[in-house]
Structure formats: C-alpha cells, structure tokens
C-alpha positions in Angstrom: -9.9 24.9 -26.3 -11.7 21.5 -26.3 -8.3 19.7 -26.5 -7.1 21.7 -23.5 -10.2 20.8 -21.5 -9.9 17.1 -22.4 -6.2 17.1 -21.4 -7.0 18.7 -18.0 -9.9 16.3 -17.4 -7.6 13.4 -18.2 -5.0 14.8 -15.8 -7.6 15.2 -13.0 -9.0 11.8 -13.6 -5.5 10.3 -13.4 -4.7 12.3 -10.3 -7.9 11.1 -8.6 -7.3 7.5 -9.7 -3.7 7.6 -8.4 -4.8 9.1 -5.1 -7.5 6.5 -4.7 -5.0 3.7 -5.3 -2.7 5.1 -2.7 -5.6 5.3 -0.1 -6.6 1.7 -0.9 -3.0 0.5 -0.3 -2.8 2.5 2.9 -6.1 1.0 4.1 -4.8 -2.5 3.4 -1.8 -1.8 5.5 -4.0 -0.6 8.4 -6.2 -3.6 8.1 -3.3 -6.0 8.2 -1.3 -4.3 11.0 -2.7 -7.0 13.3 -0.4 -9.6 11.7 2.7 -7.5 12.4 1.6 -6.9 16.0 0.8 -10.5 16.5 4.3 -11.6 15.2 6.0 -8.9 17.3 4.2 -10.1 20.5 5.2 -13.7 19.8 8.9 -12.7 19.5 8.7 -10.5 22.7 7.2 -13.4 24.6 10.1 -15.6 23.5 8.1 -17.6 20.9 9.2 -18.8 17.5 8.3 -16.6 14.6 9.0 -19.3 12.0 5.5 -20.8 12.1 4.0 -17.3 12.1 6.0 -16.3 9.0 4.5 -19.3 7.2 1.0 -18.4 8.4 1.3 -14.8 7.4 3.5 -15.2 4.3 0.8 -14.0 1.9 -0.1 -10.9 4.0 3.6 -10.0 4.4 4.1 -10.2 0.7 1.0 -8.1 -0.1 2.1 -5.5 2.5 5.4 -5.2 0.8 3.7 -4.8 -2.6 1.4 -2.2 -1.1 4.3 -0.2 0.3 6.2 -0.3 -3.0 3.1 0.7 -5.0 2.5 3.6 -2.6 6.1 4.8 -3.1 5.8 4.5 -6.9 2.5 6.3 -7.0 3.6 9.1 -4.7 6.8 9.6 -6.7 4.7 9.8 -9.9 2.6 12.5 -8.3 5.7 14.4 -7.2 7.1 14.3 -10.8 4.0 16.0 -12.2 
C-alpha cells in the first residue's frame, strides 16, 4: 500500500509541477504581449519593423520557447 501511495503522490506532484510550468509560461506570454502589439502598431503606421525585431529579438525568442514548452507540457498531460 505504501508503494501505491508514494506513486500517486509522485504523480500528483508531477501534475502540479507541470501545471505550474504551463501557467508560468502563459504569464510570460501575457507580460510580453506589449512587444507584439508595439511591433504591429509600427507596421500598421507604415514604419519599419527591422529595428524593432533587433530590439525585441530576445523576447521573441523566449516567447517561441514558452509556446513550445506549453505545447509539450500540455501534450504530456494529455498522454497520461
């Protein structure tokens, strides 16, 4: 019985950890939405996005990583 309990505790801990990681990634995306909006406004107003891409390169890269991680983690939850 102890093994069964420990296995379920580990599953619950892993589930909570996975869900927390997903929420952290989603929060990062929300916090950096301003960069996407700012770049969109620049394009709509006829400006050049090239300089902005340089300025926001790191944010864009991290946003991509966050979306990929969210997808991977959500898929791992679906597989369980």
